[in-house]
KETORNU-835552 format. One record per residue (C-alpha): residue number from 0; residue in one letter; x, y, z. Coordinates in pm, 1 decimal, always signed. Layout:
 pos code       px       py       pz
 NUM    a        X        Y        Z
...
END
This chain:
 pos code       px       py       pz
   0    x  -1940.9  +1742.6  -2097.0
   1    x  -1572.8  +1760.2  -2182.3
   2    x  -1480.6  +1568.5  -1865.7
   3    x  -1575.7  +1215.7  -1767.3
   4    x  -1644.1  +1144.7  -1401.1
   5    x  -1514.5   +802.9  -1299.9
   6    x  -1667.4   +578.8  -1032.8
   7    x  -1395.0   +684.4   -786.7
   8    x  -1494.8  +1053.7   -844.6
   9    x  -1181.7  +1112.1  -1050.9
  10    x  -1228.2  +1332.3  -1356.9
  11    x  -1069.5  +1251.3  -1692.5
  12    x  -1082.6  +1486.9  -1994.4
  13    x  -1256.5  +1367.2  -2309.5
  14    x   -977.7  +1462.2  -2549.1
  15    x  -1159.8  +1305.0  -2841.1
  16    x  -1454.4  +1544.7  -2814.7
  17    x  -1436.9  +1848.4  -3046.8
  18    x  -1668.1  +2151.5  -3049.8
  19    x  -1740.7  +2335.9  -3376.2
  20    x  -1834.3  +2705.0  -3320.2
  21    x  -1960.2  +2740.3  -3679.3
  22    x  -2217.8  +2459.9  -3649.8
  23    x  -2275.8  +2476.8  -3273.9
  24    x  -2228.4  +2100.4  -3243.9
  25    x  -1975.4  +1857.2  -3098.5
  26    x  -1799.8  +1578.2  -3287.6
  27    x  -1584.6  +1279.7  -3204.3
  28    x  -1241.2  +1336.7  -3358.7
  29    x  -1138.9   +971.1  -3413.1
  30    x  -1484.1   +871.7  -3544.1
  31    x  -1491.3  +1174.8  -3773.8
  32    x  -1156.8  +1070.0  -3923.4
  33    x  -1221.4   +699.1  -3959.2
  34    x  -1597.9   +684.7  -4016.9
  35    x  -1769.0   +614.2  -3684.5
  36    x  -2125.8   +493.1  -3692.7
  37    x  -2298.9   +741.9  -3456.1
  38    x  -2390.8  +1108.0  -3504.9
  39    x  -2064.9  +1211.4  -3335.6
  40    x  -1868.1  +1075.4  -3632.8
  41    x  -2078.4  +1220.7  -3916.0
  42    x  -1967.6  +1557.6  -4043.6
  43    x  -2309.0  +1663.9  -4170.7
  44    x  -2491.6  +1555.8  -3852.5
  45    x  -2295.5  +1611.8  -3530.6
  46    x  -2451.3  +1626.2  -3185.7
  47    x  -2628.9  +1913.6  -3010.4
  48    x  -2888.5  +1746.0  -2788.7
  49    x  -2749.0  +1913.1  -2475.4
  50    x  -3031.2  +1792.9  -2250.3
  51    x  -2937.1  +1427.2  -2304.0
  52    x  -2565.8  +1492.7  -2353.3
  53    x  -2439.1  +1289.5  -2056.5
  54    x  -2635.7   +976.5  -2156.0
  55    x  -2546.2   +997.5  -2525.8
  56    x  -2177.7  +1065.3  -2456.9
  57    x  -2149.7   +768.1  -2223.1
  58    x  -2323.1   +546.8  -2479.0
  59    x  -2094.9   +664.0  -2758.4
  60    x  -1763.3   +626.0  -2576.1
  61    x  -1857.8   +269.6  -2473.1
  62    x  -1955.8   +168.5  -2827.4
  63    x  -1738.9    -68.9  -3034.3
  64    x  -1715.6   +178.5  -3326.8
  65    x  -1568.3   +449.5  -3105.4
  66    x  -1315.5   +216.2  -2942.3
  67    x  -1206.9    +85.3  -3282.6
  68    x  -1152.9   +437.0  -3420.3
  69    x   -952.4   +537.1  -3111.2
  70    x   -725.0   +233.2  -3149.2
  71    x   -672.2   +308.2  -3518.7
  72    x   -577.1   +668.6  -3436.0
  73    x   -339.0   +548.8  -3166.0
  74    x   -167.7   +305.8  -3403.5
  75    x   -127.7   +572.6  -3669.3
  76    x    +15.9   +816.6  -3417.4
  77    x   +302.7   +577.2  -3344.0
  78    x   +625.4   +729.4  -3476.6
  79    x   +770.1   +397.5  -3594.1
  80    x   +733.2   +358.5  -3968.7
  81    x   +628.7   +719.1  -4032.2
  82    x   +808.0   +946.6  -4278.4
  83    x   +909.8  +1181.1  -3994.0
  84    x  +1058.7   +899.8  -3782.9
  85    x  +1412.4  +1038.5  -3801.6
  86    x  +1290.9  +1389.9  -3721.9
  87    x  +1098.5  +1265.9  -3416.2
  88    x  +1403.6  +1070.5  -3297.2
  89    x  +1621.6  +1380.1  -3332.5
  90    x  +1367.2  +1587.3  -3141.1
  91    x  +1347.8  +1332.7  -2857.8
  92    x  +1728.1  +1315.9  -2837.3
  93    x  +1755.2  +1693.2  -2805.9
  94    x  +1470.7  +1698.8  -2554.2
  95    x  +1647.6  +1439.3  -2339.4
  96    x  +1973.1  +1635.0  -2358.6
  97    x  +1827.9  +1960.2  -2227.4
  98    x  +1631.4  +1778.2  -1957.8
  99    x  +1956.2  +1633.3  -1825.7
 100    x  +2103.2  +1983.5  -1814.8
 101    x  +1803.3  +2119.2  -1626.2
 102    x  +1817.8  +1832.6  -1374.8
 103    x  +2163.7  +1946.0  -1270.2
 104    x  +2058.7  +2311.3  -1258.2
 105    x  +1753.5  +2230.2  -1042.2
 106    x  +1964.2  +2021.6   -802.7
 107    x  +2210.6  +2309.2   -765.0
 108    x  +1939.9  +2570.1   -704.6
 109    x  +1760.9  +2347.7   -453.8
 110    x  +2079.8  +2276.5   -259.0
 111    x  +2182.0  +2641.3   -230.7
 112    x  +1830.9  +2759.9   -144.2
 113    x  +1777.2  +2494.8   +123.9
 114    x  +2091.6  +2614.6   +303.8
 115    x  +2024.2  +2984.9   +265.2
 116    x  +2340.0  +3052.9    +64.2
 117    x  +2378.2  +3339.3   -181.4
 118    x  +2367.5  +3259.4   -552.4
 119    x  +2543.6  +3537.9   -738.5
 120    x  +2890.3  +3682.4   -711.9
 121    x  +3051.0  +3997.2   -849.5
 122    x  +3041.4  +3869.3  -1208.2
 123    x  +2854.2  +3608.9  -1410.6
 124    x  +3140.5  +3434.5  -1588.1
 125    x  +3239.9  +3068.0  -1587.3
 126    x  +3594.0  +3008.0  -1464.7
 127    x  +3607.9  +3326.2  -1258.5
 128    x  +3693.6  +3323.9   -888.1
 129    x  +3415.0  +3579.0   -822.6
 130    x  +3122.8  +3420.4  -1007.7
 131    x  +2927.2  +3322.0   -692.9
 132    x  +2808.3  +2996.1   -540.9
 133    x  +2570.6  +2905.6   -825.0
 134    x  +2826.7  +2888.7  -1107.4
 135    x  +3093.2  +2761.1   -868.9
 136    x  +2873.2  +2461.6   -778.4
 137    x  +2807.8  +2384.0  -1146.2
 138    x  +3180.9  +2396.1  -1216.1
 139    x  +3243.4  +2160.7   -921.7
 140    x  +2985.7  +1911.5  -1052.3
 141    x  +3140.9  +1934.7  -1400.9
 142    x  +3476.0  +1810.3  -1266.5
 143    x  +3316.6  +1471.2  -1190.8
 144    x  +3033.8  +1473.5  -1447.5
 145    x  +3150.2  +1430.8  -1810.7
 146    x  +2806.3  +1531.1  -1944.7
 147    x  +2799.9  +1870.2  -1769.8
 148    x  +3170.2  +1924.5  -1841.3
 149    x  +3110.1  +1875.8  -2213.7
 150    x  +2802.7  +2101.1  -2201.8
 151    x  +2994.8  +2386.7  -2033.8
 152    x  +3281.6  +2351.6  -2278.2
 153    x  +3043.2  +2362.0  -2575.5
 154    x  +2786.1  +2620.7  -2468.3
 155    x  +2924.6  +2801.3  -2160.3
 156    x  +3053.8  +3157.1  -2172.4
 157    x  +2927.0  +3244.4  -2520.8
 158    x  +2709.4  +3531.8  -2401.4
 159    x  +2361.6  +3631.4  -2510.7
 160    x  +2205.7  +3460.2  -2809.9
 161    x  +2340.9  +3114.7  -2720.2
 162    x  +2111.3  +2892.6  -2513.9
 163    x  +2284.8  +2706.7  -2231.0
 164    x  +2027.6  +2717.2  -1941.8
 165    x  +2302.8  +2820.5  -1698.5
 166    x  +2231.5  +3193.8  -1683.3
 167    x  +2099.4  +3391.8  -1388.8
 168    x  +1764.6  +3432.2  -1567.6
 169    x  +1702.1  +3056.4  -1562.0
 170    x  +1822.0  +3046.4  -1202.3
 171    x  +1571.7  +3316.5  -1100.0
 172    x  +1288.7  +3137.1  -1279.5
 173    x  +1361.4  +2812.8  -1094.8
 174    x  +1376.9  +2998.9   -762.5
 175    x  +1034.5  +3151.3   -829.6
 176    x   +885.1  +2815.0   -930.9
 177    x  +1022.0  +2646.8   -619.3
 178    x   +894.1  +2929.6   -398.5
 179    x   +544.4  +2896.2   -544.9
 180    x   +556.7  +2520.0   -491.4
 181    x   +660.8  +2564.7   -127.7
 182    x   +382.3  +2818.9    -66.7
 183    x   +129.8  +2581.4   -221.8
 184    x   +248.0  +2300.5     +5.7
 185    x   +224.1  +2526.1   +312.1
 186    x   -125.9  +2634.8   +207.6
 187    x   -239.1  +2272.9   +174.0
 188    x    -98.9  +2183.4   +516.1
 189    x   -271.4  +2483.1   +676.4
 190    x   -606.0  +2389.7   +524.6
 191    x   -571.7  +2040.4   +669.3
 192    x   -474.5  +2165.8  +1015.6
 193    x   -744.5  +2442.2  +1003.0
 194    x   -592.9  +2631.8  +1299.1
 195    x   -277.9  +2841.7  +1289.6
 196    x   -111.5  +3139.0  +1453.2
 197    x    +81.4  +3427.5  +1300.2
 198    x   +417.9  +3567.5  +1411.4
 199    x   +497.3  +3916.2  +1279.2
 200    x   +813.6  +4117.5  +1337.5
 201    x   +945.1  +4438.3  +1180.9
 202    x  +1320.5  +4450.6  +1114.7
 203    x  +1538.1  +4666.4   +883.8
 204    x  +1750.4  +4478.3   +631.4
 205    x  +2113.6  +4543.9   +535.6
 206    x  +2011.3  +4844.3   +323.1
 207    x  +1824.6  +4993.0   +623.1
 208    x  +1481.9  +4942.5   +460.9
 209    x  +1217.7  +4839.6   +711.7
 210    x  +1045.4  +4512.2   +627.4
 211    x   +782.4  +4294.7   +789.5
 212    x   +873.4  +3931.3   +857.5
 213    x   +576.0  +3696.3   +838.5
 214    x   +594.8  +3350.8  +1000.4
 215    x   +307.4  +3107.2  +1045.5
 216    x   +285.4  +2832.9  +1307.8
 217    x    +54.1  +2532.3  +1291.0
 218    x    +32.8  +2160.6  +1371.7
 219    x    +65.9  +1906.9  +1089.5
 220    x   -163.0  +1607.3  +1042.7
 221    x    +82.7  +1378.9  +1225.6
 222    x    +83.2  +1605.6  +1533.8
 223    x   +416.8  +1776.5  +1465.7
 224    x   +420.6  +2153.1  +1540.2
 225    x   +601.2  +2351.5  +1269.9
 226    x   +689.1  +2711.9  +1192.9
 227    x   +702.9  +2821.3   +829.7
 228    x   +848.6  +3146.2   +700.8
 229    x   +619.3  +3292.9   +434.2
 230    x   +774.8  +3614.2   +305.2
 231    x   +921.9  +3957.7   +370.2
 232    x   +686.2  +4252.4   +317.7
 233    x   +877.1  +4574.7   +249.7
 234    x   +776.2  +4933.8   +335.0
 235    x   +462.1  +4850.5   +528.5
 236    x   +483.6  +5119.3   +794.9
 237    x   +456.4  +5103.7  +1172.9
 238    x    +84.9  +5173.9  +1206.7
 239    x   -127.5  +4881.8  +1319.0
 240    x   -379.0  +4936.1  +1036.9
 241    x   -104.2  +4926.1   +771.7
 242    x    +34.6  +4603.3   +914.5
 243    x   -312.5  +4447.9   +934.7
 244    x   -387.4  +4536.9   +569.5
 245    x    -55.0  +4391.0   +453.9
 246    x   -111.3  +4065.8   +644.1
 247    x   -470.2  +4034.6   +518.0
 248    x   -357.3  +4084.5   +160.1
 249    x    -82.6  +3824.5   +201.8
 250    x   -316.2  +3568.1   +356.3
 251    x   -551.2  +3574.8    +59.6
 252    x   -358.1  +3265.5    -58.5
 253    x   -516.2  +3073.3   +231.2
 254    x   -877.9  +3139.7   +130.2
 255    x  -1070.4  +2834.5    +22.1
 256    x  -1177.6  +2845.4   -339.5
 257    x  -1518.8  +2779.8   -489.2
 258    x  -1427.8  +2428.9   -608.1
 259    x  -1275.4  +2327.0   -274.4
 260    x  -1596.2  +2417.2    -91.3
 261    x  -1787.3  +2206.8   -344.6
 262    x  -1553.8  +1909.8   -288.8
 263    x  -1595.3  +1943.4    +88.0
 264    x  -1974.7  +1924.7    +55.9
 265    x  -1946.1  +1611.1   -160.0
 266    x  -1720.4  +1454.0   +102.9
 267    x  -1980.8  +1524.5   +372.6
 268    x  -2256.0  +1370.6   +157.0
 269    x  -2059.6  +1051.4    +94.3
 270    x  -1950.6  +1010.8   +456.8
 271    x  -2163.9   +736.4   +616.0
 272    x  -2068.1   +853.8   +964.9
 273    x  -2257.6  +1181.9   +921.9
 274    x  -2613.8  +1227.4  +1043.9
 275    x  -2894.2  +1211.1   +790.4
 276    x  -2989.4  +1574.2   +857.2
 277    x  -2628.5  +1684.0   +801.1
 278    x  -2608.8  +1494.1   +472.3
 279    x  -2936.5  +1646.0   +351.3
 280    x  -2821.1  +1993.9   +446.4
 281    x  -2488.2  +1946.8   +266.9
 282    x  -2668.7  +1818.7    -41.5
 283    x  -2899.7  +2118.8    -43.0
 284    x  -2609.0  +2361.7    -16.2
 285    x  -2421.7  +2176.6   -291.4
 286    x  -2718.8  +2191.7   -528.4
 287    x  -2748.6  +2566.1   -471.0
 288    x  -2374.6  +2607.7   -513.8
 289    x  -2379.8  +2422.8   -845.9
 290    x  -2628.8  +2667.8   -999.2
 291    x  -2491.8  +2907.7  -1259.3
 292    x  -2680.3  +3188.9  -1085.9
 293    x  -2484.2  +3124.2   -763.5
 294    x  -2150.2  +3147.5   -944.5
 295    x  -2265.5  +3466.6  -1116.8
 296    x  -2367.7  +3630.3   -789.4
 297    x  -2037.4  +3526.3   -631.4
 298    x  -1839.7  +3703.0   -902.2
 299    x  -2067.5  +4005.9   -923.2
 300    x  -2096.6  +4070.9   -549.7
 301    x  -1722.3  +4025.1   -509.6
 302    x  -1670.7  +4321.8   -742.9
 303    x  -1938.8  +4533.6   -572.8
 304    x  -1825.2  +4464.5   -215.1
 305    x  -1456.5  +4525.5   -287.1
 306    x  -1525.3  +4874.4   -425.0
 307    x  -1785.0  +4950.6   -157.9
 308    x  -1534.0  +4853.7   +111.6
 309    x  -1269.0  +5085.3    -33.7
 310    x  -1516.4  +5373.5    -45.5
 311    x  -1639.7  +5298.1   +306.7
 312    x  -1286.4  +5312.0   +448.8
 313    x  -1230.4  +5654.4   +292.6
 314    x  -1565.2  +5779.6   +423.0
 315    x  -1469.8  +5674.8   +777.6
 316    x  -1130.6  +5847.4   +776.3
 317    x  -1096.6  +6120.2  +1039.9
 318    x   -960.6  +6390.5   +807.3
 319    x  -1224.4  +6370.7   +532.0
 320    x  -1436.4  +6677.3   +449.1
 321    x  -1797.4  +6697.1   +334.7
 322    x  -1707.6  +6793.6    -23.7
 323    x  -1489.9  +6485.0    -64.1
 324    x  -1775.6  +6270.0    +66.2
 325    x  -2002.4  +6391.4   -212.8
 326    x  -1729.6  +6323.9   -470.1
 327    x  -1682.8  +5969.3   -336.5
 328    x  -2057.0  +5904.2   -368.1
 329    x  -2054.2  +6038.2   -724.0
 330    x  -1762.9  +5808.5   -806.5
 331    x  -1918.3  +5489.2   -666.2
 332    x  -2257.9  +5570.6   -824.7
 333    x  -2094.1  +5617.5  -1164.2
 334    x  -1890.0  +5297.0  -1125.2
 335    x  -2191.1  +5079.1  -1039.0
 336    x  -2411.0  +5242.1  -1304.3
 337    x  -2157.9  +5161.1  -1578.7
 338    x  -2176.7  +4792.4  -1483.7
 339    x  -2523.7  +4765.4  -1638.8
 340    x  -2363.6  +4683.9  -1973.2
 341    x  -2106.5  +4438.1  -1835.0
 342    x  -2337.4  +4140.0  -1786.9
 343    x  -2142.6  +3933.9  -2042.4
 344    x  -1817.9  +3984.6  -1850.2
 345    x  -1959.4  +3845.5  -1525.5
 346    x  -2136.7  +3565.9  -1710.4
 347    x  -1809.9  +3450.6  -1867.7
 348    x  -1637.3  +3444.5  -1528.2
 349    x  -1932.2  +3254.6  -1381.2
 350    x  -1919.8  +2994.0  -1660.1
 351    x  -1553.8  +2929.1  -1580.1
 352    x  -1636.7  +2891.3  -1211.4
 353    x  -1961.3  +2693.4  -1223.6
 354    x  -2007.6  +2324.6  -1296.1
 355    x  -2347.2  +2396.1  -1457.1
 356    x  -2345.5  +2591.6  -1783.5
 357    x  -2717.9  +2667.4  -1807.5
 358    x  -2955.9  +2888.3  -1613.1
 359    x  -3210.6  +2718.4  -1389.8
 360    x  -3508.8  +2842.2  -1592.5
 361    x  -3374.3  +2672.1  -1907.5
 362    x  -3342.1  +2334.8  -1734.1
 363    x  -3681.4  +2325.0  -1561.1
 364    x  -4014.5  +2235.3  -1716.2
 365    x  -4242.3  +2533.7  -1765.2
 366    x  -4538.5  +2501.7  -1532.4
 367    x  -4876.1  +2611.9  -1659.7
 368    x  -5162.2  +2695.2  -1428.1
 369    x  -5514.6  +2821.0  -1467.2
 370    x  -5538.3  +3199.2  -1471.4
 371    x  -5784.8  +3389.9  -1260.6
 372    x  -6023.2  +3649.3  -1403.9
 373    x  -5800.0  +3949.2  -1319.9
 374    x  -5471.8  +3797.1  -1452.1
 375    x  -5321.5  +3855.2  -1792.8
 376    x  -5213.3  +3563.8  -2010.6
 377    x  -4898.5  +3747.0  -2116.5
 378    x  -4606.1  +3768.6  -1883.2
 379    x  -4298.9  +3976.3  -1967.9
 380    x  -4053.3  +3714.0  -1848.7
 381    x  -4237.7  +3413.4  -1991.6
 382    x  -4110.1  +3480.6  -2343.3
 383    x  -3754.9  +3550.6  -2225.6
 384    x  -3480.4  +3291.8  -2195.9
 385    x  -3328.0  +3200.6  -1864.2
 386    x  -3032.3  +3427.2  -1932.7
 387    x  -3244.3  +3731.5  -2016.5
 388    x  -3479.7  +3666.2  -1726.0
 389    x  -3188.7  +3659.1  -1482.1
 390    x  -3035.1  +3970.6  -1638.3
 391    x  -3356.8  +4174.1  -1625.6
 392    x  -3505.3  +4062.7  -1295.6
 393    x  -3192.3  +4004.2  -1085.1
 394    x  -2879.0  +4167.2  -1229.0
 395    x  -3031.9  +4497.9  -1338.2
 396    x  -3261.4  +4498.5  -1034.3
 397    x  -2965.1  +4478.6   -795.3
 398    x  -2775.6  +4756.0   -974.8
 399    x  -3078.5  +4984.7   -985.1
 400    x  -3157.3  +4929.3   -616.2
 401    x  -2796.0  +4998.0   -511.5
 402    x  -2783.9  +5315.0   -721.8
 403    x  -3115.2  +5438.4   -578.0
 404    x  -2994.4  +5390.8   -219.8
 405    x  -2659.8  +5556.8   -291.4
 406    x  -2827.9  +5852.9   -462.4
 407    x  -3053.0  +5893.1   -158.5
 408    x  -2750.9  +5908.8    +74.1
 409    x  -2560.9  +6131.2   -165.4
 410    x  -2852.4  +6377.9   -166.0
 411    x  -2839.7  +6407.5   +213.9
 412    x  -2465.5  +6477.6   +213.5
 413    x  -2504.5  +6720.0    -77.1
 414    x  -2746.2  +6931.9   +128.6
 415    x  -2480.9  +6969.2   +398.7
 416    x  -2219.4  +7042.7   +133.5
 417    x  -2424.1  +7325.9    -15.2
 418    x  -2467.7  +7486.1   +327.7
 419    x  -2119.5  +7440.6   +474.1
 420    x  -1885.6  +7398.8   +174.7
 421    x  -1747.5  +7749.9   +234.2
 422    x  -1563.9  +7609.9   +537.5
 423    x  -1358.6  +7384.8   +308.9
 424    x  -1250.2  +7686.7   +102.6
 425    x  -1197.8  +7916.0   +397.9
 426    x   -820.4  +7867.2   +395.2
 427    x   -795.7  +7960.6    +27.5
 428    x  -1021.1  +8268.6    +57.8
 429    x   -849.7  +8415.6   +364.6
 430    x   -492.3  +8319.1   +271.5
 431    x   -460.6  +8103.0   +580.8
 432    x   -689.6  +8001.5   +864.0
 433    x   -693.0  +8270.2  +1135.4
 434    x   -932.2  +8258.3  +1431.2
 435    x   -953.8  +8641.5  +1432.6
 436    x  -1116.9  +8636.0  +1089.0
 437    x  -1403.7  +8426.1  +1223.8
 438    x  -1436.2  +8655.1  +1530.8
 439    x  -1470.7  +8960.9  +1307.7
END
C-alpha cells in the first residue's frame, strides 16, 4: 500500500500517504492540508477499505485534486521567499563545507587501504613526524589545497570537543563502511556467478596469534577468474570441525534472502524463453511464498531448527553422559513450551518479511455447503479470524506436537538415567575411579 509498483516493476514509496493509529485509517497529507476532494483528504472520513485499497489509491493519486495539492505543497516547500531563507542558506553552506572535508578524508582512506599501507603512527598529532600515513597524507594534500590547509589551521589539533572529522574515530568508521561495501559487492558477484571455491589457510600473525585466512575464488560475468580475500578469523583452532563451523558462520552473508528468491521467481515468470510448465510452477511457488503464513513459518521454523541443531550436536558428542542428556531434553522442552505466548513476536517478523499483510482466511470468500445429518452447524474455527485460526490450528499445534515427541524421548532416556545414574557419580563417591572398587 505504501509503495507504488511501476510498469517497469520498479517500486516507488508513496510519501504522501499517512496512517493514523488512533483512527485506523490512512490519509493523503497534501490533500488533508489543502482540501482535497476525495476521502483521503477529509479529516473526519479517511480511508480504511483495505480490500479495494490498490484500486482506490491508484484512482486518487491520478486525480486532478491530488496532483494540484502536491504541486501546492511543493511550491510552499521552496526555501526562496520563506522567513527561514537565511537560516536554510547558512545550513546548506555549512553542509557543503563539511562534505568537502569528508571528500578529502575518504580519498585518503581509500588510497591507503587500496595499497595495504598502515594508517596510524606512534601519536595522533598534526605536524608530528610520527603521526602515521593517514595524517601525513592529509598534511601533504593541505600543502597544495588551500581549503584543507585552512581547515587544518582552524580546527586541527584542538583535541576532544572540537569537530574536525580528521580523527582516528572517523577514519575507522570510513574503513568499516568501505569494508562492508566491498563485501556486498563480492556477495553480489558470487550470486551472479553461482559457483565458487574456497581457499583456507591457518597462519599466525605478528603477535603469534593463530588466525584463519579465508579467500574465495570465482569467475565474473565477463569470464574473468578472480580471487577475493574476505577476512581473517582469529582463534578458530586446528580441528576440522572448528574450521568448518567458522567458515559456515562466515558464509552466511552469501545466503539468498527471502526477497531475492521472490524476485527470481518473478524473473522466471516474465521470461518468454521459459517453458509454459516452468512458468506455471514458478507462479505457483511465488503465490505460496507471498502468503503471510509462509513468512511466519519461515521465521518460526528458523528459530526451532537452530536450537534443535545446537541440542542435537551436544547429544551426539562422544563424551556426553546420560544425566546430561536428560537435562538437555528438559532445556529444549522448556524453551519450546515458553514459545506458546510469543505468537505476536513471530507475527511481527513475518509482517516485515512478507509482501501480504493479511492471512489467507481473511482474504478468501467463506464457502457455505449443505450439512449432513450427523454434522454440527457450529465450527470452532468458523467464528475465529484468520489470525486466531492460524494461531490455534497451526502454531500451537506444531508446538504441542514437538513437545509431545520430545517428552516421549526424554522419558526413555530418563529410565536409563534412573537405573545407571550412579555410574556418573561413581568418581565422587569413591574419591576417584579405581577398577579394584568395581571388582570388590
